[in-house]
C-alpha positions in Angstrom: 53.6 -6.8 -38.8 55.3 -7.6 -36.4 58.5 -5.9 -36.7 61.2 -6.9 -34.3 64.5 -5.7 -33.9 67.2 -7.8 -32.0 70.0 -5.5 -30.3 73.2 -7.5 -28.9 76.2 -6.8 -28.1 79.5 -9.0 -29.9 80.2 -10.7 -26.8 77.1 -12.7 -27.9 77.9 -14.3 -31.5 79.4 -17.4 -30.1 76.2 -17.7 -27.9 73.5 -16.7 -29.7 71.9 -18.5 -33.0 70.3 -15.5 -34.5 68.5 -17.6 -37.3 67.5 -20.2 -35.0 66.3 -17.6 -32.7 63.9 -16.1 -34.9 63.0 -19.0 -36.0 61.8 -20.0 -32.7 60.7 -16.1 -31.9 58.4 -16.1 -34.8 56.3 -19.2 -33.8 56.4 -18.3 -30.4 54.7 -14.6 -31.8 52.3 -16.8 -33.5 51.0 -18.9 -30.5 51.2 -16.5 -28.3 49.1 -12.9 -30.2 46.6 -13.7 -32.0 46.8 -12.4 -35.3 50.0 -12.9 -35.6 51.5 -15.4 -37.6 55.0 -16.7 -38.8 54.7 -15.6 -42.5 54.1 -11.8 -40.9 56.7 -11.7 -38.8 60.2 -10.2 -39.8 63.4 -9.6 -37.3 66.4 -8.1 -37.7 69.5 -8.1 -35.9 72.0 -5.3 -34.7 75.3 -6.2 -33.5 76.1 -3.2 -31.1 80.3 -3.3 -31.4 80.1 -1.4 -27.9 78.4 -1.4 -24.8 79.2 -0.4 -21.0 76.8 -2.0 -18.4 76.8 -0.5 -14.9 80.7 0.2 -13.7 82.4 -1.0 -17.4 82.7 -4.6 -15.6 84.1 -7.4 -18.0 82.3 -10.4 -18.7 78.8 -8.6 -19.2 77.1 -8.7 -22.2 73.1 -7.2 -23.4 70.5 -8.1 -25.5 67.3 -6.3 -26.3 64.0 -7.2 -28.2 62.1 -3.9 -29.4 58.8 -6.1 -30.7 56.2 -3.7 -32.6 52.9 -4.9 -33.0 49.6 -3.6 -34.6 47.8 -1.7 -31.8 44.7 -3.3 -30.0 46.2 -5.9 -28.3 45.9 -6.2 -24.3 48.7 -4.9 -21.7 48.1 -8.6 -20.6 48.6 -10.1 -23.8 51.7 -7.6 -24.8 53.0 -8.3 -21.2 52.5 -12.7 -22.0 54.3 -11.8 -24.9 57.2 -10.6 -23.3 58.0 -12.7 -20.3 57.8 -15.7 -23.0 60.3 -13.6 -25.6 62.6 -13.2 -22.3 62.3 -16.8 -20.9 63.3 -17.3 -25.1 66.3 -15.7 -24.9 67.3 -17.1 -21.5 67.2 -20.4 -22.7 69.0 -18.8 -26.3 71.7 -17.4 -24.1 72.0 -20.1 -20.9 75.2 -21.5 -22.6 77.2 -18.2 -22.0 77.8 -19.3 -18.3 80.8 -17.2 -18.1 79.0 -13.6 -18.7 76.7 -12.1 -17.4 73.7 -11.3 -19.4 71.1 -8.1 -19.5 68.3 -9.1 -21.6 65.2 -7.0 -22.2 62.2 -6.9 -24.0 60.0 -3.9 -25.1 56.7 -4.9 -26.5 55.3 -1.5 -28.4 52.5 -0.6 -31.0 53.2 0.2 -33.9 52.1 3.7 -34.9 48.5 4.5 -36.7 50.7 5.9 -39.7 52.2 2.2 -40.0 51.7 1.1 -43.6 53.4 -1.7 -45.8 53.1 -4.2 -48.7 54.8 -7.1 -49.4 55.5 -8.1 -53.4 55.5 -12.0 -53.9 58.4 -13.3 -56.1 57.5 -13.9 -59.5 57.9 -17.4 -60.9 60.4 -17.9 -63.2 59.3 -18.9 -66.5 
């Protein structure tokens, strides 16, 4: 926990350094939400081959972050995290000056049935 999925269209591939964004996002989450550690964060990126925004005008791009956390956080905490993630997205896409970037974030609770397990790497002898 948390599980983070970043959907973005191909237009942003040249602007968004995904690994750097993920590292900064993990640090941001750990600073913003009690109980989240950098080590617990997992981010997946999905590049959308095709997206249609509004009337399909050129030079538009989208990026959406789905941020799923364990239940029990207040609405205020989730809103604060959402705003901080938007700010981070904006800073990471600021170089896309020739593109109108539509950015969004949803912070939601994981289902009560969520479970996980981490198997640590074994040391080589």
